[in-house]
N, C-alpha and C positions, 0 to 999 in steps of 0.2 A: 642822788646828787652828792658828789664828793665835797668835802669841806672846802677844797680849793676852788670849787665852782661858785662859791658864795662870795660876793664882793664885800669887803670890810673897809673900815676907815683906815687911812694911812697913819693917823695918830690917835691916841686915846684922849678924848675930850668929852666930859659929861656936860650936858645942856640942862642945867638946873631948872630953867624956866619951862622947858618941855616936860620934865619929870614931875614938876609941881602940878601941871594940868592933868597928867595921867593919874597921879596919886589922888587927886580930887574926884576923878570920875570912876576910878576902879571900884567895882563892886566888892562886897565882903567876900572873904575866902569861902564861906559856906555856900553862898550863892553861886560862885564860880564852880565849886565842886558839884553842886546840884545840876548846873547847866552841862557840865562835862558828862555826868551820869546820864542825863537825858539824851545827849547825842550818841552815847554808846548804844542806847536802845535802838536808834536808827541804823546802827552799824551792822545789822544782821539781815542777810538776804531773805530769810523766811519771814521775818517780821515785816519787812518792806512789802513782800508779796501779800501778806495778810492785810496790811493797810490799804493796798490797791484794791483788793476785793471789797473792803469796807467803804471805799470811796463810792462804790456803785450801789450797794445794797446792804441792809442789815441781814446778817446770816447767823445760823447756829454752827456749832463746832462740826457737826456732821457735814454740813454744806461746805465749810472751809476745807475739811479733810478731803472730800471728794474733788473739789475744784483744784486744790493744790497737789493732789495725789500724795497725800501724807496720812499718817495715822492720827486718830483723834487724840491720842496721848501727846504726840509731838505738837499738835496744834494747841492743845490745852496749855502745855508748858509755855509756849510763846505768848499766848493770850494773857497768861498770868503776869508775865513781864510787862506787856503792853498796858495792862490794867493798873499795875503798881506804878507805872510811869504816868498814869492818868491820860493815856492816849486813846484808850477805848473804854467803853462802858458796856454794861450788860443789863438785860431785863429778862425775867422769867415769864414764860407763857406756857402754862400747863407743865408738861414734862420737858420742855425745851428751854434752853437759854440762848437768847439772841444777842449778838454783839454788833456794836456800831462805833463809829468814831466818837470820841468824847466831845469834840467841838471843832469849829472851823479852823482853829490854829494848826491842827494836824495837817490838814490839806494845804495850808499856806506854807508850812515848813517844807513839805515834800515838793510843792510847786517851785519854791525858791531854789531848792537843791537841784531840781531838774533844769531850771533856767540856767543855773551856774554851770552844770556839766555840759550843757548844749551851747555855751558861748564859743 
């Protein structure tokens, strides 16, 4: 979209009453930064594919690699990012480590994103 495609005001006028409302509701900078970082995690095609697998079943890295036709190393790298973002959790069972969604919020975030793109 070109700059000329965006409508702008004909005159410059600051609406202090509106800005006061915004400043009272605006989260702290650190919280906004953390939120932006969380959404960056969702911005990767492979990570979204991993999350969709985990919507259905708890799996190990071997299962994910086979399902997504990727190397275990590539899957492990993406799982590390998802785990750091607290979107997935893991548990050890013998020699295997199984991954699952961290909580229901992950499913909700993805569902709302899908609803939005399908409008």
